[in-house]
GUTOR-207352 format. One line per 8 residues: their letters; for each residue x, y, z of C-alpha. Coordinates in steps of 0.02 Angstrom, whole numbers, plus 32768, in hexadecimal, padded with zeros to 4 digits. Layout:
! GUTOR-207352
A> X,Y,Z | ...;
***
This chain:
! GUTOR-207352
XXXXXXXX> FBBA,F19E,A2A4 | FBCA,F0F2,A256 | FC0C,F0AC,A2FB | FB7E,F0FF,A35C | FAFD,F0B2,A2E7 | FB51,F008,A2F6 | FB4B,F009,A3B3 | FA98,F047,A3B5;
XXXXXXXX> FA6A,EFB9,A340 | FAC8,EF3C,A3AA | FA6A,EF79,A445 | F9C4,EF63,A3ED | F9F3,EEB6,A3AF | FA2C,EE7E,A45C | F98C,EEBE,A4AA | F924,EE6B,A422;
XXXXXXXX> F97F,EDC6,A43D | F95E,EDC7,A4F7 | F8A7,EDF4,A4E0 | F896,ED70,A458 | F8E2,ECEA,A4CB | F86A,ED19,A557 | F7D3,ED13,A4E3 | F80E,EC6F,A499;
XXXXXXXX> F814,EC23,A547 | F763,EC61,A56C | F724,EC1D,A4C7 | F776,EB76,A4EA | F725,EB6C,A596 | F679,EB99,A550 | F68E,EB11,A4CB | F6BB,EA91,A552;
XXXXXXXX> F622,EAC5,A5B5 | F5AF,EA9B,A525 | F5EF,E9E9,A51A | F601,E9C9,A5D4 | F571,E965,A623 | F5B0,E949,A6D4 | F56A,E9D2,A746 | F600,E9E5,A7B8;
XXXXXXXX> F676,E9F6,A724 | F601,EA75,A6D7 | F606,EAD9,A778 | F6C5,EADD,A779 | F6CA,EB16,A6C2 | F64D,EB9F,A6E9 | F6B9,EBDB,A779 | F751,EBE5,A703;
XXXXXXXX> F6EA,EC49,A684 | F6B0,ECBE,A70D | F763,ECD7,A749 | F799,ED01,A696 | F70A,ED7D,A679 | F700,EDD4,A721 | F776,EE63,A6F3 | F729,EE8B,A649;
XXXXXXXX> F673,EE4D,A64A | F641,EE44,A701 | F585,EE2B,A6E1 | F5A4,ED94,A670 | F624,ED53,A6EC | F5A6,ED61,A77A | F527,ECFA,A71A | F5A4,EC6D,A702;
XXXXXXXX> F5DC,EC73,A7B7 | F529,EC73,A7FD | F4FC,EBE3,A788 | F593,EB84,A7CF | F551,EBA5,A87F | F4A5,EB60,A850 | F4EA,EAC2,A7FF | F561,EAA4,A890;
XXXXXXXX> F4D3,EAB8,A90F | F467,EA39,A8B0 | F4F5,E9BD,A8B0 | F536,E9DD,A962 | F5DB,EA0A,A90F | F63A,EA65,A999 | F6D5,EA85,A930 | F66D,EADB,A8AB;
XXXXXXXX> F614,EB44,A932 | F6BA,EB78,A97E | F6FF,EBB4,A8D7 | F65F,EBFC,A88E | F631,EC63,A927 | F6DF,ECAE,A924 | F6CA,ECE7,A870 | F61C,ED2B,A895;
XXXXXXXX> F66A,ED8C,A926 | F6F0,EDD6,A8B7 | F673,EE12,A834 | F5FD,EE5D,A8B5 | F692,EEB5,A903 | F6C2,EF00,A859 | F60F,EF3B,A842 | F609,EF8D,A8EE;
XXXXXXXX> F590,EF0E,A93A | F5F4,EEF9,A9D9 | F574,EE9F,AA46 | F555,EE1C,A9C0 | F610,EE0D,A9A4 | F630,EDF0,AA5D | F5A8,ED6D,AA67 | F5F3,ED10,A9D2;
XXXXXXXX> F6A4,ED14,AA18 | F666,ECD3,AAC1 | F607,EC47,AA6A | F6A4,EC1E,AA06 | F706,EC16,AAA8 | F686,EBA0,AAF3 | F68B,EB25,AA62 | F74A,EB35,AA51;
XXXXXXXX> F760,EB01,AB07 | F6E5,EA72,AAED | F752,EA29,AA63 | F7F5,EA5C,AABC | F831,EABB,AA22 | F8B8,EB2A,AA70 | F8D5,EB8D,A9D0 | F81D,EBB9,A9C1;
XXXXXXXX> F813,EBE0,AA7B | F89E,EC61,AA5E | F840,ECA6,A9C7 | F7A2,ECB9,AA31 | F7FF,ED17,AABC | F84D,ED84,AA36 | F7A1,EDAC,A9EB | F75A,EDD5,AA97;
XXXXXXXX> F7EF,EE4A,AAB0 | F7CE,EEA7,AA0E | F719,EECB,AA41 | F74F,EF02,AAF0 | F7CA,EF7A,AAA2 | F74A,EFC3,AA2B | F6D3,EFDC,AABC | F75B,F036,AB1E;
XXXXXXXX> F77B,EFB1,ABA2 | F839,EFB1,AB8D | F866,EF4D,AC2A | F7F4,EEBD,ABF7 | F832,EECA,AB42 | F8E5,EEBC,AB84 | F8B7,EE25,ABEE | F868,EDC7,AB5D;
XXXXXXXX> F8F3,EDF4,AAE2 | F974,EDB0,AB5B | F910,ED10,AB7A | F90F,ECF5,AABD | F9CB,ED1D,AAB1 | F9FA,ECA4,AB3C | F9A0,EC14,AAE5 | F9E9,EC42,AA3B;
XXXXXXXX> FA99,EC4A,AA83 | FA80,EB9E,AAD3 | FA46,EB58,AA2A | FAD3,EBB5,A9CE | FA48,EBFB,A95F | FAB2,EC83,A90D | FA24,ECC9,A8A4 | F9B6,ECD7,A93E;
XXXXXXXX> FA44,ED24,A9A4 | FA5A,EDA9,A91E | F9A3,EDD3,A926 | F9AA,EDE1,A9E4 | FA43,EE52,A9E0 | F9EF,EEC3,A960 | F951,EED4,A9C6 | F9B2,EEF4,AA65;
XXXXXXXX> FA0D,EF7B,AA04 | F968,EFC5,A9C9 | F926,EFC1,AA7C | F9C1,F020,AAB7 | F9AC,F0A1,AA2C | F8F7,F0BD,AA5D | F939,F0EF,AB09 | F9C3,F159,AAB7;
XXXXXXXX> FA4D,F0E7,AAF5 | FAA3,F0F1,AA4D | FB50,F0B2,AA7C | FB03,F018,AACF | FA96,F002,AA37 | FB2D,F000,A9C4 | FB7F,EF7D,AA30 | FAED,EF05,AA14;
XXXXXXXX> FAD9,EF2F,A95C | FB90,EF16,A932 | FB86,EE68,A981 | FAFB,EE3E,A906 | FB56,EE69,A864 | FBD5,EDD8,A85D | FB4B,ED5D,A88F | FADA,ED9C,A802;
XXXXXXXX> FB69,ED90,A786 | FB99,ECE2,A7C0 | FAE8,EC9C,A7A9 | FAC7,ED06,A70D | FA2B,ED5A,A753 | FA1E,EDF7,A6E9 | F97B,EE2F,A73C | F9C5,EE33,A7EA;
XXXXXXXX> FA69,EE7C,A7A9 | FA0E,EF0E,A75B | F9A9,EF26,A7FC | FA4C,EF32,A85D | FA8F,EFB1,A7E0 | F9EF,F019,A7EE | F9FA,F022,A8AA | FAB5,F044,A8AF;
XXXXXXXX> FA96,F0D1,A833 | FA0D,F116,A8A6 | FA7D,F10D,A940 | FB10,F15D,A8E2 | FA9D,F1EC,A8AE | FA6C,F20B,A963 | FB26,F214,A98F | FB3F,F294,A901;
XXXXXXXX> FBA9,F21A,A89C | FB52,F24B,A7FB | FBC7,F1FF,A778 | FBC6,F158,A7D2 | FB0A,F160,A7E4 | FAF1,F181,A72A | FB63,F0F0,A6FB | FB05,F072,A768;
XXXXXXXX> FA58,F0AF,A731 | FA87,F0A5,A679 | FAC5,EFF1,A692 | FA21,EFC7,A6EA | F9B3,F011,A662 | FA14,EFB9,A5D9 | F9FE,EF0F,A62C | F945,EF2E,A654;
XXXXXXXX> F924,EF59,A59D | F981,EEBD,A564 | F919,EE4A,A5D0 | F874,EEA5,A5B5 | F859,EED3,A66D | F7E5,EF67,A662 | F7CE,EF74,A71D | F889,EF7B,A738;
XXXXXXXX> F89C,EFF8,A6AB | F81B,F066,A702 | F879,F06E,A7A4 | F923,F085,A74E | F8DE,F114,A6E4 | F895,F161,A781 | F93C,F15D,A7D9 | F98E,F1A8,A73E;
XXXXXXXX> F90F,F234,A745 | F938,F253,A7FB | F9F1,F259,A7D0 | F9D0,F2DF,A74F | F95F,F33D,A7C7 | F9E7,F33E,A84C | FA54,F398,A7CC | F9C7,F412,A799;
XXXXXXXX> F9BE,F3C4,A6EA | F900,F3D0,A6EC | F8DA,F3AD,A634 | F93E,F30A,A63B | F8EF,F2E2,A6E3 | F83F,F2F5,A6A1 | F868,F28F,A606 | F8A5,F1FD,A671;
XXXXXXXX> F815,F20B,A6ED | F793,F20C,A663 | F7E2,F171,A618 | F7D6,F123,A6C5 | F71E,F155,A6D0 | F6F6,F10C,A624 | F749,F066,A64E | F6EC,F053,A6F3;
XXXXXXXX> F644,F087,A6AA | F65A,F00A,A61C | F668,EF79,A696 | F5F3,EFCA,A718 | F679,EFC1,A79F | F624,F02F,A821 | F6B8,F043,A897 | F724,F077,A805;
XXXXXXXX> F69E,F0F1,A7C7 | F69C,F148,A871 | F758,F14F,A86D | F758,F19E,A7C0 | F6CE,F21D,A7E9 | F72A,F258,A886 | F7CF,F269,A828 | F77D,F2CE,A79C;
XXXXXXXX> F724,F33D,A81C | F7C7,F35E,A87A | F81E,F38D,A7D8 | F794,F40B,A7AE | F79C,F44F,A861 | F857,F46C,A84D | F82E,F4D6,A7B2 | F7A3,F535,A80E;
XXXXXXXX> F722,F4E8,A796 | F6A7,F4CE,A822 | F609,F4A9,A7BD | F65F,F419,A761 | F6A8,F3DE,A808 | F601,F3E0,A860 | F5B3,F379,A7D2 | F633,F2EE,A7E9;
XXXXXXXX> F633,F2F6,A8A9 | F577,F2DD,A8A4 | F589,F248,A82D | F606,F1FB,A8A7 | F596,F21E,A93B | F4FA,F1D2,A8EC | F555,F132,A8BB | F5AD,F127,A964;
XXXXXXXX> F506,F12F,A9BC | F4B7,F0B2,A945 | F544,F036,A967 | F550,F05F,AA21 | F60A,F082,AA0C | F626,F0DE,AAB0 | F6DA,F111,AA91 | F6AA,F15A,A9E8;
XXXXXXXX> F61A,F1BA,AA36 | F696,F201,AAB7 | F711,F22D,AA2C | F68A,F282,A9C2 | F64D,F2E9,AA55 | F700,F31D,AA86 | F72E,F34C,A9D3 | F68D,F3B0,A9BF;
XXXXXXXX> F6BC,F40A,AA60 | F768,F433,AA19 | F718,F473,A977 | F6A3,F4E8,A9D7 | F736,F520,AA44 | F794,F555,A9A6 | F6F8,F5B4,A971 | F6F4,F60B,AA1B;
XXXXXXXX> F649,F5BD,AA3D | F67A,F598,AAF1 | F5D2,F560,AB36 | F5BB,F4E2,AAA8 | F66E,F4A9,AABF | F653,F48C,AB78 | F5AE,F432,AB57 | F5FC,F3B1,AAE2;
XXXXXXXX> F698,F39C,AB4A | F636,F37E,ABEA | F5CB,F2FD,AB8C | F66C,F2A8,AB57 | F6AC,F2AF,AC0A | F60F,F263,AC54 | F61A,F1D1,ABDC | F6D5,F1BE,ABF0;
XXXXXXXX> F6C3,F1B2,ACAD | F651,F11A,AC91 | F6CB,F0CE,AC13 | F777,F0FA,AC5E | F804,F11A,ABE4 | F894,F182,AC2C | F8C8,F1CD,AB84 | F817,F206,AB59;
XXXXXXXX> F7F5,F24A,AC08 | F898,F2AB,AC09 | F870,F2FA,AB5E | F7BE,F329,AB94 | F7F8,F37A,AC35 | F87E,F3DF,ABD6 | F7F9,F416,AB59 | F784,F44C,ABE5;
XXXXXXXX> F814,F4AE,AC33 | F831,F501,AB89 | F77B,F539,AB86 | F78E,F58B,AC31 | F835,F5DA,AC02 | F7F0,F623,AB5F | F763,F672,ABC5 | F7E6,F6B3,AC41;
XXXXXXXX> F791,F650,ACCD | F839,F618,AD13 | F7F8,F5D3,ADB7 | F77F,F561,AD55 | F812,F51D,ACF3 | F870,F4DE,AD8D | F802,F448,ADB4 | F804,F3F9,AD05;
XXXXXXXX> F8C0,F417,ACFD | F8D5,F3BE,ADA3 | F874,F329,AD5F | F8DE,F32E,ACC1 | F97B,F330,AD2B | F943,F295,AD89 | F921,F237,ACE7 | F9CC,F26E,ACA1;
XXXXXXXX> FA22,F22C,AD3F | F9C2,F18A,AD32 | F9F6,F177,AC7B | FAAC,F1A2,ACA7 | FAB4,F217,AC14 | FB45,F28A,AC3C | FB1D,F30C,ABB7 | FA68,F31B,ABEC;
XXXXXXXX> FA94,F322,ACA5 | FB0B,F3B3,AC8C | FA94,F412,AC18 | FA02,F404,AC91 | FA67,F437,AD2B | FAA3,F4D3,ACCD | F9F0,F4F8,AC96 | F9B0,F4E1,AD49;
XXXXXXXX> FA33,F559,AD8C | FA0C,F5DF,AD0A | F94F,F5C9,AD20 | F957,F5D7,ADDD | F9BF,F675,ADCF | F941,F6C2,AD57 | F8AF,F696,ADC8 | F902,F702,AE4E;
XXXXXXXX> F89F,F6B8,AEDE | F8EC,F6A9,AF8B | F8D3,F5EC,AF90 | F934,F5DA,AEED | F9D6,F621,AF33 | F9EB,F580,AF96 | F9BB,F519,AEFC | FA40,F570,AE94;
XXXXXXXX> FAC4,F546,AF14 | FA87,F491,AF1B | FA88,F47D,AE5F | FB33,F4D2,AE4A | FB7B,F45B,AECB | FB2A,F3C4,AE78 | FB6A,F3F9,ADCE | FC1A,F410,AE11;
XXXXXXXX> FC18,F363,AE65 | FBD4,F318,ADC4 | FC61,F365,AD5C | FCE3,F329,ADD8 | FC9C,F277,ADCD | FCC8,F271,AD16 | FD7C,F236,AD1B | FD88,F23D,AC5C;
XXXXXXXX> FD1E,F277,ABC8 | FC90,F200,ABA8 | FC0F,F1E4,AB1F | FB63,F210,AB5B | FB33,F157,AB44 | FB77,F0BE,AB9E | FBC7,F02C,AB43 | FB6E,EF85,AB31;
XXXXX> FB8E,EF09,ABBE | FC16,EE91,AB8B | FC48,EEFE,AAF9 | FCCD,EF6C,AB4D | FD7D,EF67,AB05;
***
């Protein structure tokens, strides 16, 4: 017990030291600002203060960053405009204001090119990529992340390279390409350690933990998430803590440890609400709702799905609106409210078709097939399963491909229509050829390019 208390005290002291150091830096910058008369120097100090505050006090950070923009505009200070617009973009992105964030990142890119600042050009492409990803445009996100990475590699900007690898990993995870995600994330760790960037190191740990959970590597996932949370607490990164706690909750939910899952998800919610991080709040509300759905506590689930839906609409976060509709559909499916389930799933499908994302479209089509199968309308289930099969083939996900072929065969047999006899033979042949094409057991996800051993 004495040793436990000692290590707990040590953890608190380490966290307090890190927080104290961050606050000391902010206080020092604010003191310098009071004595600084030159406008351009004041703008640069304001940008540094905004950078330091953006994760814990985003509203205050935004005030400093916008003041830096105003001062830089008055003084035709392009460097200040390049940097300040980038910080404004980051804060708006955190708060779910994606259009404003995109405008700021594009302005940052314009001024960065004007002053030929390659590092800031990369940062601008990176920022544009983050907004594209949040809006569900994964190909454009990938393009901008790789533009940023190419510049950072040319500059040997190791800290920037780490950030690029992490976001490429996150992008792969969003598309359920978990092995590829791990390839990128593992490249980031030694770079973060070399430059001593604890914030990015903990972000890499969070996302490796999330990917490991999706691959059912629960002990490994827990280890990485605990490392991430510890670092986030030490450096006072509430936003990062919120996402790490959310992934911890999802890890517990995957193991049906619902009390622990809800505890972690509610911590995540509190952290995001405290800093008014809207994207994080949606994330927490959906996770809490899913956990209640798993326990058949549908009233509590509906309350949190509705919170997520209202905030998603308010922030025009299309992918979150799609997710909320799909998850509401799944909830009603579990309640055997099939018409409501189909209504929400079709709404999700209509939006997803306008904002293509193979993983989401595959999930929605499988859910729609489930609705038809539960109602014993087997012929109605064939079309969504065929769409799901096409997306699985496109994603090259071996496990999904085999599962959907088997489901198609069984569904066509149950439909017992003359036309389906030929379909069964076609699907059985396709499944056999697919199995023969697998020369050895494979993970359902592909490895990262350039990361094969």
